[in-house]
Every structure is written in C-alpha cells, then in structure tokens.
C-alpha positions in Angstrom: 113.8 102.2 86.7 112.7 104.8 89.2 110.3 105.4 92.1 109.1 103.4 95.1 106.7 100.5 95.3 104.9 99.6 98.5 104.8 95.8 99.2 102.0 94.8 101.6 102.2 91.3 103.0 99.5 89.4 104.8 99.1 88.2 108.4 99.4 84.5 108.9 96.1 82.7 108.5 94.4 81.8 111.8 90.9 81.7 113.3 91.3 84.6 115.8 88.7 86.7 114.0 86.4 83.7 113.5 84.1 84.0 110.5 85.2 87.7 109.9 88.2 86.3 108.0 86.7 83.0 106.8 86.9 83.2 103.0 87.8 86.9 103.1 91.3 88.4 103.5 91.9 90.9 106.2 92.3 93.5 103.4 88.6 93.2 102.7 87.5 93.4 106.3 85.0 96.4 106.7 86.4 98.9 109.2 85.7 102.4 110.5 82.0 102.7 109.4 82.5 103.0 105.6 85.9 101.5 104.6 87.7 98.3 104.2 91.3 97.7 105.6 92.6 97.9 102.0 91.5 101.5 101.8 93.9 102.3 104.6 96.7 100.4 102.8 96.2 102.3 99.6 95.9 105.6 101.5 99.4 104.9 103.0 100.9 104.2 99.6 99.5 107.3 97.9 100.4 109.6 100.8 103.9 108.3 100.8 104.3 109.0 97.1 104.7 105.4 96.0 104.2 104.8 92.2 102.5 101.5 92.8 101.3 99.0 95.4 101.8 95.3 95.5 99.3 93.4 97.6 100.2 89.8 98.5 97.2 87.9 99.8 96.8 84.4 101.2 93.1 84.4 100.5 91.4 84.2 97.1 88.5 86.8 97.3 87.3 89.9 95.5 90.3 92.1 96.5 91.5 92.7 92.9 88.0 93.6 91.8 87.7 96.0 94.7 91.0 97.8 94.0 90.3 98.0 90.3 87.6 100.5 91.1 90.3 102.9 92.3 91.6 102.9 88.7 88.1 103.6 87.3 87.5 106.5 89.7 90.7 108.4 89.2 91.0 111.1 86.5 94.7 111.4 86.8 96.8 110.5 83.7 99.4 108.7 85.7 97.4 106.3 87.7 98.7 104.6 90.9 99.1 100.9 90.0 97.6 98.4 92.4 98.0 94.7 91.8 97.1 91.7 93.9 99.4 88.7 94.0 98.5 85.3 95.4 100.9 84.2 98.2 101.5 80.9 99.9 104.1 80.3 102.7 104.9 77.0 101.0 105.4 78.5 97.5 106.9 82.0 97.9 108.4 82.2 94.4 105.6 84.6 93.3 107.3 87.3 95.5 110.6 87.1 93.5 108.8 87.1 90.2 106.7 90.2 91.0 109.6 92.2 92.2 111.8 91.2 89.3 109.2 92.4 86.8 108.6 95.7 88.5 110.0 99.0 87.1 110.6 100.4 90.6 114.1 101.0 92.0 113.1 100.8 95.6 110.6 98.9 97.7 108.9 99.2 101.2 107.7 96.1 102.9 105.2 96.1 105.7 102.4 94.1 107.1 99.6 96.0 105.5 96.5 93.9 106.0 95.9 95.5 109.4 94.6 99.0 109.4 97.2 101.7 109.8 97.8 105.4 109.1 101.4 106.3 108.2 103.2 108.7 105.9 106.7 107.7 104.7 107.2 110.5 102.1 109.9 112.4 104.0 111.8 109.2 104.8 111.6 108.0 101.2 113.2 111.2 99.9 116.0 111.0 102.4 116.6 107.3 101.8 116.9 107.8 98.0 119.4 110.6 98.4 121.5 108.6 100.9 122.2 105.9 98.4 122.0 103.3 101.1 120.9 99.7 100.3 118.3 99.5 103.0 116.6 101.1 106.0 114.6 99.7 109.0 111.6 101.9 110.0 110.3 101.4 113.5 106.7 102.6 113.8 106.3 104.8 116.9 102.7 104.1 118.2 101.4 106.1 121.2 104.9 107.4 121.8 106.6 104.0 121.9 108.6 102.4 119.1 109.4 98.7 119.0 110.5 95.9 116.6 107.0 94.5 116.7 105.5 97.0 114.2 108.0 97.9 111.5 108.7 98.4 107.8 111.8 98.1 105.8 113.1 99.9 102.7 115.4 98.2 100.2 116.8 98.9 96.8 115.7 96.4 94.1 119.1 94.7 93.7 119.6 94.0 97.4 116.0 92.8 97.9 116.2 90.4 95.0 119.5 89.1 96.2 118.1 88.4 99.7 115.0 86.6 98.3 117.0 84.5 95.9 119.3 83.4 98.7 116.3 82.4 100.9 114.8 80.4 98.1 118.1 78.7 97.2 118.8 77.8 100.8 115.1 76.7 101.1 114.8 78.6 104.3 111.5 77.9 106.1 109.8 80.4 108.4 106.3 80.9 109.7 106.3 84.2 107.8 108.4 84.5 104.6 108.2 88.3 104.5 109.3 88.6 108.1 112.3 86.3 107.3 113.3 88.6 104.4 113.0 91.7 106.7 115.1 90.0 109.3 117.7 89.1 106.7 117.9 92.8 105.6 118.2 93.9 109.2 121.1 91.5 109.9 122.9 92.8 106.8 123.6 96.0 108.9 121.1 98.6 107.6 120.4 101.8 109.5 117.3 102.4 111.6 114.9 105.3 111.9 111.6 105.9 113.7 108.3 107.4 112.3 105.0 108.2 114.1 102.1 106.0 113.0 98.8 104.5 113.9 98.8 100.8 113.6 96.2 98.3 114.9 97.1 94.6 115.1 93.6 93.1 115.3 93.8 89.8 117.1 90.2 89.1 118.2 86.6 89.9 117.4 86.4 91.9 120.6 89.4 94.1 119.4 87.7 94.5 116.1 84.5 95.8 117.8 86.5 98.2 119.9 88.7 99.5 117.0 85.7 100.3 114.9 84.4 102.5 117.7 87.8 104.1 118.3 88.2 105.0 114.6 84.7 106.7 114.6 84.8 108.5 117.9 88.5 109.3 118.5 88.8 112.8 117.1 92.6 112.6 116.6 92.2 109.5 114.4 89.3 110.9 112.4 91.4 114.0 111.7 94.3 111.9 110.4 91.9 110.0 108.1 90.1 112.9 106.5 92.4 115.9 106.6 94.4 114.9 103.4 91.3 113.6 101.6 93.3 110.6 100.3 91.4 107.7 101.9 88.3 106.7 100.1 86.0 103.7 100.1 84.7 101.6 97.2 81.8 100.2 99.3 79.0 101.9 97.2 75.4 101.4 96.2 73.2 103.0 93.6 70.9 104.9 96.0 70.8 107.7 98.4 70.7 107.5 102.2 67.2 107.9 103.7 65.9 108.5 107.2 62.3 107.7 107.1 59.5 109.1 109.3 59.7 106.4 112.0 63.6 106.5 112.0 65.5 107.6 115.1 69.3 108.0 115.5 71.2 108.8 118.6 75.0 108.9 119.2 75.6 106.7 116.1 77.5 106.7 112.9 75.3 106.2 109.8 77.2 105.8 106.5 76.1 106.4 102.9 73.3 104.5 101.1 71.4 103.5 104.2 67.7 103.3 104.8 66.8 103.9 108.5 63.2 103.6 109.7 63.9 102.1 113.1 65.8 103.2 116.2 69.6 103.3 116.1 71.6 104.1 119.3 75.3 104.1 120.0 75.9 102.0 116.9 77.9 102.0 113.6 76.0 101.4 110.5 77.9 100.6 107.3 76.8 101.5 103.7 73.7 99.9 102.2 72.1 98.8 105.4 68.3 98.7 105.8 66.7 99.0 109.2 62.9 98.6 108.9 60.1 100.1 111.0 60.1 99.1 114.6 63.5 97.6 114.6 66.0 98.6 117.3 69.8 98.6 117.0 71.8 99.4 120.1 75.6 99.2 120.8 76.1 97.3 117.6 78.0 97.2 114.3 76.0 96.4 111.2 78.3 95.7 108.2 77.5 96.5 104.6 74.1 95.7 102.9 72.5 93.9 105.9 68.7 94.1 106.0 67.1 94.1 109.4 63.4 93.3 109.5 60.5 95.1 111.3 60.5 94.7 115.1 63.9 93.0 115.3 66.0 93.9 118.3 69.8 93.9 118.0 72.0 94.7 121.0 75.8 94.5 121.4 76.2 92.5 118.2 78.2 92.4 115.0 76.2 91.3 112.0 78.5 90.5 109.0 77.9 91.9 105.6 75.5 90.6 102.9 75.5 90.9 99.1 74.3 94.1 97.7 72.0 92.2 95.4 70.6 90.1 98.3 67.0 91.0 99.0 66.4 88.6 101.9 66.2 89.9 105.5 69.3 89.0 107.5 67.5 89.6 110.8 63.8 88.5 110.4 60.8 90.3 111.9 60.7 90.3 115.7 63.9 88.3 116.2 66.2 89.1 119.1 70.0 89.1 118.7 72.2 89.9 121.8 71.3 91.2 125.2 72.3 93.9 127.7 74.2 91.3 129.7 77.8 92.4 130.3 81.3 90.8 130.5 80.4 87.4 129.1 82.7 85.3 126.9 81.9 82.8 124.3 82.1 79.2 125.6 84.0 77.9 122.6 86.2 80.9 121.7 86.7 82.9 124.9 89.9 84.5 123.6 88.3 85.8 120.5 84.8 86.7 121.5 84.1 88.5 124.8 82.5 91.6 126.4 79.1 89.9 125.7 79.5 90.7 121.9 77.5 88.4 119.6 78.8 87.7 116.1 76.6 86.7 113.2 78.7 85.5 110.3 77.9 86.1 106.6 75.2 84.2 104.6 73.1 83.7 107.7 69.3 84.4 107.9 67.9 84.6 111.3 64.2 83.8 111.2 61.4 85.9 112.7 60.9 85.3 116.4 64.3 83.6 117.0 66.3 84.4 120.1 70.2 84.7 120.2 71.8 85.5 123.5 75.0 87.4 124.6 78.5 86.4 123.4 77.0 84.0 120.9 78.7 83.0 117.6 77.0 81.8 114.5 79.5 80.8 111.8 79.0 81.6 108.1 76.0 79.9 106.6 75.0 77.8 109.6 71.9 79.6 110.9 69.2 78.1 108.7 69.9 74.5 109.6 70.1 75.3 113.3 66.9 77.4 113.5 65.0 74.9 111.4 65.2 72.7 114.6 65.4 75.3 117.4 64.4 78.9 118.0 66.9 79.8 120.8 70.7 80.0 121.1 71.6 80.6 124.8 74.3 82.9 126.1 77.8 81.9 125.2 76.8 79.2 122.8 78.0 78.7 119.2 76.7 77.3 115.9 79.8 76.4 113.9 78.6 73.9 111.3 75.4 73.2 109.4 73.6 70.1 110.5 71.0 68.2 108.4 67.7 67.7 110.2 67.4 64.2 111.7 65.3 61.8 109.7 62.4 60.4 111.6 62.5 56.6 111.9 
C-alpha cells in the first residue's frame, strides 16, 4: 500500500438550490462558465498529488459517466483513478467497504461537492514523513480559518477503526462523514492551516453571484488556470460561432456556442444557441440551451438542456425576467432573491409567454402551466405540473 486517496463526501440533501439540485448531485452543477463542480474536486486531487479520488454521492445521476471521460482524455500511463460510490446516511456501510478495498495508505476527507480551490501537496508530504495517525486541516478563507471548512488526513488503519466503531455502536448523525471527522479530531490529532478558496453554496442567489465572481475575479481566474489542471468535460461536436447579427458586451462566452443575438453582462455555457433578435442581459444560460428569435432574457438562470435536444427552451418572442430590482420569490424567499428568475430543466417556454422577476419554474412544469396561461407574475412559482381542467 502507498499513496494518498482523496475522499469527497456530499452535502446533505435539501431544497436550498431548488431545481438546480433536483435529480442532479451538486458535483454535476454547472459552474464558472464552462465547468461542473466535480471539475474543481478532481483538480484539487490531482494538484495535491493523490493517486485516486473517491466520490461519495447521495444522488444517482450521470456523475460516473462524466468522470470516466477524464480517463479517456488522459495520455498518461498511470491514470488518476476516479470512482463514484453511492451513499446513504441510513446505510453508510459502503464507506467502510470502499476504503477497505483501496490500495492507498492514507486518506483525506472533505466536503467536495461545493466548488473549491486547494492544494494539499506540501501538507501531504510532511504528514507522511511525520508518521502521525491523523491531521486536521483548517481551510483559511479570505484570511480567516475556522472549523466550518476543514479537511482531515488519516492513515488507513486508524480511519477503518473509527468507521468500524461508529457502525458497531450504530451512531446516528445528520452527516456520517462529519461524525467520522469529529471522532478523529477527538482522538487528539494535530491541527494545521492551509489557504484555500471554498464556496458553500446555500441558495440560488449565491449560485448566481458565485458564477460571476469566478468569471470576473482576476485572482480566482488566475488560480484556476495557471496550473492548467482544471478542465471540463462539457463538450460538443462543433465550433463556436458569432454570426453576423450577433453582439457581445461584457460577457463570458464559452466553447461550442452559436450567438446571433445580443448578449450583455452575461455568462453563456457551452453549446448554447442564441438566435437572431434574441437578447440576453445579466443572465446565466447553462449548457445546450436554445433561445429562440426575438426572445428577451433578463436577470435569469436558465438550466441546462440535453445536447441532443433540438427544441427551443425559450420560444420566439417570449419574455423571461425583468429589470426590476431587489425582489424575492414569494414561495422561496431564502433561496431566490435579487429579482433572479430560475427556469428549471426540461421546460419549454412557448413563444409570446411572459415570466416576471424572481419567478421560479420547477423542472418539467412549464408546458402544463402555459397551456392554460401566458403570464407568470413577479415572485410567483410553478412547482408542479397540472392537468388541464376537463370541461363539464
């Protein structure tokens, strides 16, 4: 046995991000204009010199398929192993099984389904030579270190012993991994501090702001790109194209996009189509969304579509969001504010429809709503599909 393995554990499931994490793990959440959160997690493992990454996920999605593309793209003989393990708070035995079968001698545990930038290579080397059983790493963020954001290193024998005891005693905790980390800390391990960027996303409003910070904060951009480790597997079989009617101002346009409308102060992810006469302002358009001619999108997040989907997400002449400021959603004021409108996945907004500020349309609910109405007023939500009423 030799080397280190990074263990990334998930955030507890909740509805703070509304449909952004409905049926999709936080790992797969698009972030920073061209990435997913998992790209940050893998970047941290590779930069730290880990031989492999274990991803525990509480959502069954396409995460394993996505990380498998990393193996296909690398030309290195010794590939960095990345494996996804299903995890449930009620049945945590998979954690013990995965660690027991690993060839690594040491493990780092941290909450890796939030985007972060950290390099633990120097600490790993010192820890290995110290022959200690464990080490608590506090992440120093913006000059301050606390117990809220942390990681822990443990040798295999100690980690297995702690997990076995927890399972034997049938300890119950809202977060199994946090319980294991606390048990290691209480065993008397040393503490160190490391500089890091770490973003605990707890609302749609924070998600909107973080995307903009990653793009336009020069310090963060430098950290992301200087070592050329981070990369994205959001790809399409075409080139980017700015057509003759296209106009871009103060915006981030990613790969594989087609722009023939006006884009201003916005973030456009890979594979997006913006047709002639469409306008996108102060918005975030996630991968493979198609916006029809004459549509107007303001201060909105439109969630991703399938690469193979040919249907328009925003139909011709529709209106999504307004220039109104400081509004909150009526149903989810803690999650959706600053007048941001969120359109969930698998929604098709028909031509001529109007959606106001701080509105929320949950995944797959738009068609039934707009079959009966053509307006959704400021602050309103569509959270379930409704069958049209049968005439008597």
